[in-house]
C-alpha positions in Angstrom: 61.4 28.0 74.3 61.3 25.2 71.7 62.1 26.4 68.2 62.2 24.8 64.8 64.1 26.1 61.9 62.0 26.6 58.7 62.0 23.5 56.4 63.3 23.7 52.8 61.3 23.8 49.7 60.8 20.9 47.2 60.4 20.8 43.5 58.1 17.7 43.5 54.6 17.3 44.9 52.5 17.9 41.8 50.4 15.7 39.6 48.1 16.6 36.7 44.5 15.3 36.5 43.8 12.4 34.1 42.6 13.5 30.7 40.6 10.3 29.8 42.0 10.0 26.3 41.6 7.1 23.9 39.1 5.2 21.8 35.6 5.5 23.3 33.6 3.5 20.7 35.3 0.6 18.8 34.9 -0.7 15.3 31.6 -2.6 14.7 29.7 -0.7 17.4 26.8 1.5 16.6 26.7 5.2 17.2 24.2 8.1 17.1 25.1 11.5 15.7 27.2 13.5 18.2 28.7 10.5 20.0 32.4 10.8 20.8 34.4 8.1 19.1 38.1 9.0 19.9 39.6 11.6 22.3 43.2 12.3 21.4 46.1 14.8 21.4 46.9 15.5 17.8 45.7 13.4 14.8 46.5 9.9 15.8 43.3 9.0 14.0 41.9 11.0 11.1 38.3 11.8 10.4 36.7 9.8 7.6 33.2 9.8 6.2 30.4 10.9 8.6 33.0 11.8 11.3 33.8 15.4 12.4 36.9 16.7 14.3 36.6 19.1 17.2 39.0 21.9 18.3 41.0 19.5 20.5 41.1 16.8 17.7 38.3 14.8 19.3 36.5 12.7 16.6 32.7 12.5 16.8 29.9 10.9 14.7 28.0 13.3 12.4 25.4 10.6 11.5 23.9 7.5 13.0 25.6 4.2 11.9 28.4 1.7 12.6 32.0 2.7 13.4 34.7 1.5 11.0 38.5 1.9 11.5 40.7 1.6 8.5 44.3 2.3 7.4 44.6 4.2 4.1 47.2 5.9 1.9 50.9 5.6 1.4 51.6 7.0 4.9 49.4 4.4 6.7 47.1 6.9 8.2 44.4 5.5 10.4 40.9 6.8 9.5 37.7 6.5 11.5 34.4 6.5 9.5 30.7 5.8 10.2 28.8 3.7 7.8 25.3 5.2 7.9 
């Protein structure tokens, strides 16, 4: 009878699904309230005027208008705001 000894195990062979992070709407583009502007892990960008932050740090527009990216403060934080 033909026989085959059991193969060993491996620690590789996994890959996580893509998370689709990044800037979704760029500066100068118009948005409506509720549009997602940035999907991020942590506060790479901070919420400015007319922008809200979700539980997973996603930034979204709270009013219709035009998106504006700016650097403010002594720590050089990047803010996203919507000029309504």
